C-alpha positions in Angstrom: 78.3 -106.2 -110.7 77.7 -103.8 -107.8 78.3 -100.1 -108.7 80.7 -98.1 -106.3 79.1 -95.1 -104.5 80.7 -91.6 -104.9 80.9 -88.4 -107.0 81.6 -88.1 -110.6 84.2 -85.6 -111.8 81.4 -83.5 -113.3 79.5 -83.3 -110.0 82.6 -82.4 -108.1 83.4 -79.6 -110.5 79.8 -78.3 -110.3 80.0 -78.2 -106.5 83.3 -76.3 -106.6 81.9 -73.8 -109.0 78.8 -73.2 -106.9 80.9 -72.8 -103.7 83.1 -70.4 -105.5 80.1 -68.3 -106.6 78.7 -68.3 -103.0 82.1 -67.3 -101.6 82.5 -64.5 -104.2 79.1 -63.1 -103.3 79.9 -63.3 -99.6 83.2 -61.6 -100.0 81.7 -58.8 -102.2 79.0 -58.3 -99.6 81.6 -58.0 -96.8 83.7 -55.7 -98.9 80.9 -53.4 -99.9 79.6 -53.3 -96.3 83.0 -52.5 -94.9 83.6 -49.8 -97.6 80.2 -48.3 -96.9 81.0 -48.2 -93.2 84.4 -46.6 -93.9 82.9 -44.0 -96.2 80.2 -43.2 -93.7 82.9 -42.8 -91.0 85.0 -40.5 -93.3 81.9 -38.3 -94.0 81.1 -38.1 -90.3 84.7 -37.2 -89.6 84.7 -34.4 -92.2 81.4 -33.1 -91.0 82.7 -33.0 -87.4 85.9 -31.3 -88.6 83.9 -28.8 -90.6 81.7 -28.0 -87.6 84.8 -27.5 -85.3 86.5 -25.3 -87.9 83.4 -23.2 -88.5 82.7 -22.9 -84.8 86.2 -21.7 -84.0 86.2 -19.1 -86.8 82.7 -17.9 -85.8 83.5 -17.6 -82.1 86.7 -15.5 -82.7 85.0 -13.3 -85.3 82.1 -12.6 -82.9 84.6 -11.1 -80.5 86.1 -8.9 -83.2 85.8 -5.1 -83.4 83.5 -4.9 -86.5 85.2 -2.0 -88.3 88.6 -3.8 -88.1 87.7 -6.9 -90.1 89.4 -6.8 -93.5 90.2 -9.2 -96.3 92.8 -8.7 -99.1 91.7 -7.1 -102.4 93.4 -10.0 -104.1 91.3 -13.1 -104.0 94.4 -15.3 -104.3 95.5 -14.2 -100.8 92.6 -15.9 -99.1 93.2 -14.1 -95.8 91.0 -12.4 -93.2 92.3 -10.2 -90.4 90.7 -8.4 -87.4 91.4 -6.9 -83.9 90.0 -9.0 -81.1 88.0 -7.3 -78.3 89.5 -8.3 -74.9 87.4 -6.1 -72.7 84.8 -3.3 -72.9 83.4 -0.6 -70.7 82.0 3.0 -70.9 84.5 5.9 -70.6 83.7 8.7 -68.2 86.1 11.3 -69.4 88.2 11.5 -72.6 90.6 14.4 -72.9 91.6 15.8 -76.2 95.1 14.5 -75.6 96.1 12.6 -72.4 98.0 9.6 -71.1 95.1 8.4 -68.9 91.5 7.4 -69.6 88.8 7.5 -66.9 86.2 4.8 -67.4 83.5 2.8 -65.6 84.8 -0.4 -63.9 84.9 -3.3 -66.2 82.2 -5.9 -65.9 84.8 -8.5 -66.9 88.4 -7.6 -66.1 90.9 -7.5 -69.0 93.4 -10.5 -69.2 96.3 -10.1 -66.8 99.9 -9.4 -68.0 98.8 -8.5 -71.5 99.4 -5.5 -73.8 96.2 -4.1 -75.1 95.0 -0.9 -76.9 92.1 1.4 -76.2 89.8 1.9 -79.2 87.0 4.5 -79.5 84.4 4.5 -82.3 86.2 4.7 -85.7 82.9 4.7 -87.7 83.2 6.6 -90.9 87.0 6.4 -91.1 89.1 3.8 -92.9 90.1 0.4 -91.5 93.7 1.3 -92.1 93.5 3.9 -89.4 92.9 1.1 -86.9 96.1 -0.6 -87.9 98.3 2.5 -88.6 97.4 4.0 -85.2 98.0 7.7 -86.0 97.8 10.4 -83.3 95.1 11.7 -83.2 93.3 8.5 -84.1 90.8 5.9 -82.9 93.5 3.6 -81.3 95.6 4.5 -78.4 99.2 3.6 -77.6 99.8 0.4 -75.7 98.2 -0.4 -72.3 99.7 -2.7 -69.7 96.7 -4.4 -68.1 98.5 -4.9 -64.8 98.7 -1.1 -64.5 94.9 -0.6 -64.7 93.5 0.5 -61.3 90.0 0.6 -59.9 89.7 3.6 -57.5 86.8 4.4 -55.1 86.1 7.7 -53.5 82.9 8.5 -51.6 81.3 5.3 -52.8 82.0 6.0 -56.4 84.3 3.7 -58.4 86.1 4.2 -61.7 88.8 2.5 -63.6 92.0 4.5 -64.3 93.6 3.3 -67.5 97.2 4.6 -68.1 98.5 4.9 -71.6 102.2 4.4 -72.5 102.1 7.8 -74.2 99.8 10.8 -74.6 97.2 10.3 -77.2 94.2 12.2 -78.7 91.1 10.4 -79.9 89.7 12.0 -83.1 86.1 10.9 -82.5 83.7 10.3 -79.6 81.3 7.4 -79.2 77.6 8.4 -79.0 77.3 5.8 -76.3 80.7 6.4 -74.7 81.8 2.9 -75.6 85.5 2.0 -74.9 87.0 -1.2 -76.2 90.3 -2.7 -75.3 91.6 -4.7 -78.2 94.6 -7.0 -78.6 97.1 -7.7 -81.4 95.6 -8.7 -84.8 94.5 -12.2 -85.6 94.5 -13.6 -89.2 93.3 -16.7 -90.9 95.1 -17.5 -94.1 95.1 -20.4 -96.5 98.4 -22.0 -97.6 97.8 -24.7 -100.1 95.8 -27.4 -98.5 96.3 -25.9 -95.0 94.3 -23.2 -93.2 96.5 -21.4 -90.6 95.7 -19.1 -87.7 98.2 -16.3 -87.1 98.6 -14.4 -83.9 101.2 -12.4 -81.8 102.3 -10.0 -84.5 102.2 -6.3 -84.8 99.5 -4.2 -86.5 100.4 -3.0 -90.0 98.7 -0.5 -92.2 98.7 -2.8 -95.2 97.1 -6.2 -94.5 99.8 -9.0 -94.3 98.9 -12.1 -96.4 100.2 -14.0 -94.4 101.8 -12.0 -91.5 105.5 -12.7 -91.2 107.0 -13.5 -87.8 103.6 -14.5 -86.3 102.7 -17.5 -84.2 101.2 -20.0 -86.6 98.7 -22.8 -85.8 97.1 -25.3 -88.2 93.3 -25.2 -88.3 92.7 -27.6 -91.2 95.0 -29.8 -93.3 92.8 -31.2 -96.0 91.5 -28.3 -98.0 90.8 -28.4 -101.7 90.2 -25.3 -103.7 90.3 -21.8 -102.2 89.0 -20.6 -98.9 86.7 -17.6 -99.6 86.2 -14.7 -97.1 83.7 -11.9 -97.7 83.0 -9.0 -95.4 80.1 -6.6 -95.3 81.1 -3.7 -93.3 79.0 -2.5 -90.4 76.7 0.5 -90.6 74.8 2.5 -88.0 71.8 0.2 -88.6 73.5 -3.2 -88.4 76.7 -4.9 -87.4 79.3 -6.4 -89.7 78.6 -9.7 -91.6 81.2 -12.2 -92.5 80.6 -14.9 -95.1 83.2 -17.7 -95.4 83.3 -21.0 -97.3 85.8 -23.8 -97.7 85.9 -27.4 -99.0 87.4 -30.4 -97.2 88.5 -33.4 -99.2 88.8 -37.1 -98.1 92.5 -37.8 -98.0 91.9 -41.4 -99.0 89.3 -40.8 -101.7 87.6 -38.2 -103.9 84.7 -37.2 -101.8 84.4 -33.6 -100.7 82.5 -31.7 -98.0 81.6 -28.1 -98.8 81.0 -25.7 -95.9 79.5 -22.2 -96.1 78.7 -20.1 -93.0 77.7 -16.6 -92.1 78.7 -14.8 -88.9 77.1 -11.7 -87.6 79.3 -9.4 -85.5 76.9 -7.5 -83.2 79.4 -5.4 -81.2 78.2 -1.8 -81.4 80.2 1.5 -81.4 
């Protein structure tokens, strides 16, 4: 009798098992490949985010008046504060107490329609003097930049800077340097967020964080504390700021640790 062609049940089961194994291997390969690509993209994103955050902090700190940079004595506050330099020049005449400053014309004009403060030297005194603004002291009363005039007589030009009130500067700069500084700026950690604070008044004690300020989010995926360390300037070198923070993958457990140093080279 002629035998019918076909598969036995054992052969069919073996084929199914082999196909299942091949399919499982293929799926695992695709899964691992996809997960690897996602992990790589997440690492690159955190690296880019870290570079942007570090660059923004570094750029703003480089424009700080070195002696004004301060961090809280309490490590749990995780805040740094400074006075930003908006313009600089050389003063020609500085009275013991006056409501005007005569200075060389600015190489770069101060921002328009802004309230700034004249700052002279302040090396060898406390940082609090920059924020308390005593009279006499290193920081003047407010200046309206729209009222600064450049005058010229017999081919000689100078900038006339009117102060909102008479003020006496308690020190003179060896190089006659005059800085116009703005309102303080702070970076403070709040949980997993790093905030930038601006548009608030100077206070003798460092606010951590400053109340009533304009707040902007710089980072939203921090893990652990943000560390700020300041080495104050001396007559031989500028200030040095060291900061570090850790970014965490919001969908995983991977972390990216960032540590950076910024040298503030502004001189008195």
